[in-house]
N, C-alpha and C positions, 0 to 999 in steps of 0.2 A: 272458674263455672261450676256452677249448682248440678250434681247431679243425687237423683234419688235409689236406692232398691227400694223394692215393695218385695214381702213375701204374700204367698196364697192365703196365709194364713192371717195376713192382715198388720205380720212385722213390717215397723219402717226404717231405715237407715239413711243415713248424709254425709256426703260426701263433693268432692269435686274433681270435678273431671281433670287428666291432664293431655286429654287425647287430643280435646273437641267435641263437640257436639256428635250426638247419639242415642239409638237406642236398642237394645235388645233384650232378648228373652231364652229362659234356660234354664237347668237343672241348677240353682246355686249346690253348689261342694265347698271343702277346703281343704286345701292340700296341707300337710305337716313339713313338708322339707323346705329347709332352710337354706337350700342352692340350688339350684336347678331349674329356674325358673322360662330362659329358653326351649330346654328339654320338654317342659309341663305344657308347654303355652303349642309346644308342636308336635305334639299327639293326638294322632288321630284319634284315640279313647276318651277323649273330651270333645268332641263335637256332642255340639245338643246341651251343653253345661256353658255354667257362668262359676268360674273357679277363684275362690277367693285365698288368698295365703296365709298361714297362719303365720310367720316370721315378719317382723314389725317391719323389718327395710327390706325394700325390693328394688333391686336395677341397679345396683354398686358395680358389676363389675362389666352392663351393657351385654351389646349383642353380638353373636360371630356366627362366620358362616358354618363353621365345624362344628358347632354343636346342633345343628339342625336335623329335629327327626321326622322332619316330612318338609315334605315341598311349598308351606305355608303356616299359619296359625290356626290352631282349630279349633279353643274355645269361642262361646261367643263372646265373652268381653271377662275383663280383668281385674279384679277388685284388690287394692292395698290398703296399708294401711299410709306409712311414709312410702313414697315414691323419690329416687338418687336422681334426680338430671345431672348429674353429672358421675356417671360410671371413671373408673381407675381399673386399666386392668390394660397389660399387653395385650394381651386376642382383642379387645376391642374394637371391633369397625363402626360402633351406633349405639344411639341411647336403646332403653326402652321404650320412650314414647316415639321413637323416630318408625320404631320396629311397629307394634301397634299402629300406626297411623299408615303405614305402608298397603295393610292388611284391611283398615277399614275397621277396626275393632276398637271398642271401646275399651281405655283404662280410666279408674275410677279410684281415685286418694283419699285417706282421711275417711275414709272408713271403721269404725268399730268391728273391727275383725275378731278385738277377741267373745265381744260379746254375739257377735252374729254366730260363729264356729258355738259356742254355748247354747248356743238357740236351735241352730242344727243338731247336737248332741241330742239334744232334749227331745225335739220335736219329731226331728228324721228330716233329712235332704227331701227341700219340698222343691213348686215351679215359681222361680220370680220373675224380675222383669228389671232392668236398671235402664234410667232415663235421662237423659237432662233437655230432652225437648216438654216431658211433660211429668208436668211438677205437681199437680194435685193426686199426694195420697189416696182417694178413694177413688179415684178411676185409676188409678197403676193395678191396684190390689186386686181392681176388677179387672182389669189386662191380663194380669199373671195368674188368675183364676183361668181365663180361659184360653192360656195360650196351651201347644200342646209339650204333653210330656215324656221322657221317656220307653213307658211302658209299652209295650206293645207296638214302638213307630221302630221299625227301619233302619237306621243310621249308615250300616255297614252300607248301602247303594249310595251314599253322597262321599265317602269315604275313599271307597277299594278305587286302584286303577282303572283307567278304560279300555286300555292295552297292555299285552304280554309288554315285558323288558325283565333285559340283563341286569346282575350286579355286576357293575367295570369296578378297577381301582379308583373311577372317576366319579363314581358313585350312579345310575340311572342311565341305562342307554335302551331303546326301545329297540323288538328284536324278537322272535320267537323259534322255540326248540333251542333254548342257550348256544345260539347264534353269536348275539351277543353279549354273551356272559363272561367274565375271564374262568380263565383252564381253570380246572379242579380235579381233583382225582374222586369226587364224591356229586352226581350231578341230584341236588334237591331243590325242588320243585314249591315254592311257597305260595297259598293262598294269601291276594291280599284281603283280607277285611279291614283293616285300618293300620297299615305296619308303620313298628317305627324304623329310621335305616340302623341303627347299630345295631339290628340282632341279626341283618343281613350282615353288618361289616364283621361281626363275632366269626358267624357259618363260612367266612369267604376267609379268615384267618386261620380255620382249621381247613382246610382245603377242599373247601367246597365250591361248582358252580351253580348260579344260583341263573334259575329263572320264576321269575314276577310273574302270577295271569292275576286278574278279575275276579271277585270272590264268586260268581254266577258259575267260572268256568265248571262243565260237568265231570262225572269222572272218569269216561273211558279219553276222553280229552290228555285231563292228567296223566292217566298211565300209559296214552300213547308218545307220550316225552319220556317215558322209561329211565322213569327219577330211578336212585336209589334212597331216597327217603323222600317223604311231603312232609312240609312245614305248615300247621297252623297258627297263622297270626295273632294280635292282638287287636280290637277296635273297638267302637262303641256300643253302649246303648244295650238294650234289651236283649240278649240273644233269643227267647220264643218268638220276637218280632224279628228276624235275619231271614227273609222268603228264600228255602228253597235249600239252603247250604247243607244239613241236618242230612238230608238222605245222602247229598254228594259226600260226605263226609263218613258216614254209615258203611256206602259201597266201596270204601279207600278201605277199612279196616281188615288187617290181613293179607294185604296185596301188598303194603309196604310200608317199611318203621315209619311209623308219624309220631312229632313232637309237636305239641299245643300251649298257646300261650294265654292266656289272661283270657279274652274270647274266645279264642281256639280250644282249651280249656275246657270253655263250659257248653262250647258245641260240641265237645265230644261227651260230655254228661248227655246231652237229651241223647247225641247217637248210641250211647248205650243203653239208654230207654230210658233214661233219669229224669229229672226237672230241676226247674231252676228257680230261684226266689229272688227278691228283690231286698238288700239289706236297708236296714235302717238309717244308716247317716256313708253307710261306701269305707270304703280303704284307700285311702289318697297320702302320698305320704314316701320318704326311702328312708323309714325306721322300720319298718314293723317286722314284730317277731315272727320266726314261723320255727317249729322242730319239725326235722327231717326224724319221722319216724322208725327208719331204717337204721340210719348211725345213730341215733338219740340227739345229734347235734342241733344247735341252737343258730337260724342264719338272721340278720338282719338284710331285710328286701324292701325292695321300691315298689309299690304297688300303688295300683287304680284298677276299682271296680265298683261298683255299685250292686251289681247281682253275683247270685251267689249258685256252688251247685248243690243239692239238697241231696246231702254225705244215705236218708233213711231211701232215698228214691232209687237206690241203685243194688244191683243185686253183686251181694260176697260173696259168690261162685266167681264170679266173672270179675269183677273189679274191686283193686286193693288203695286204699288209704295211705298212703307215703307222708304226706305235709299237714303238718294241720297249725294254723292261728291261735298264738297266746296269747292274743288277747281274748279273742271270743269264742274260740271251739272250733269257729267255720272251717270246711274242707278248702285245702292250700294245693296240696297235691294228689296225683292220683296216676295208676297207671295201667292195661289191662294184663288178666292172667294168663288170655290164651293167644292172643294178638300182641305186635310187636307193638305197641304202643301208650306213653306216658304223657303225663300234661302238671303245669303247675300256674297256679289263679296269678301267682304275683310274675313281676317281670326280672326275671336274670340277667337280661342283658346294660344293668347299670349307666341308663342315662336316662335320668341321672338317680345316683344312691350307687351303694356298696358294690365289694364284686365278689363276695359271700358264695352267692348262687352260679357263674361261669361256669361250675361241673355239670350243668344240665344240657351246656350246648358239647363238651367231652363224649355226654352221654350218650347222646341221639348218634357220634361221628360212629363209635362201640357199635351202638344196633347198626346203622349202616353197615359195619362191616364183617 
């Protein structure tokens, strides 16, 4: 079934759907990972985006329940050069096409993903539409131009949990006040802006009892749970568009140790009094080099973000830069000089990606100790 991809600047790409008819809108972005497509598809940070994979062959190892990073597929559509309909892996329980169809997400192959990636790198990430229903290029471009973008939009409300839950050995279990959480030496409240399950798995492995709360939960309710630490999770979109949460984060500073990842890092930057800005085409992939300025060590990291904290907007008397991106020099990590709070822009939970940054979870444990 023929499919067209239209960008708001008028660029058109042709392909074929491998999941049936459909139409989807979002900001078109690319991911440079060679593996990890299931984790990418279930990462809530991709809400509101159409993901194009730069690796040319996708679907080789199928789908399995163990690699789910949330309860469902999160991107609006999925673009690949070539889809492999016959997976071969001992853990596979189904095909990528079946997985996409289960959640009503459009998958398109035959796209010249190399040309698409080069165009986005030069022109910047932009709004787009992918469709099998509307095949008039001019009409599709107008539809892309009139669609909602990411700037100023609160996507967290679309992915955060609706009710608190605890993290157990079997995954999420509804309940409040750590009643449903697996026991642990340290009590951690995770504020869910669009978290990935492996973050909770790694905290649990390190002896944490975890209570997950919705993004709109106020500071007094969080502190009322008497946690030993507070974890600010990843999430989608523009941090400046998320309503109400910066005041909550600001109210938690100095009260308990705080560890932030991705959107949680950006919200901490706003709570410190800084600002954020949109990157030209973002950082998405499992091979991004980051330098730890404290140790001088280079980490290969997994990343997924289109916005960044502006280092120049932060007070150097209060906030210290700890990590920097070696590709473009952007801020990748920071810590507060007065409060027990630190954060990184990238994803140290290695799902998918390397294990170079797992020490950050150990650092959080030491801070709670």
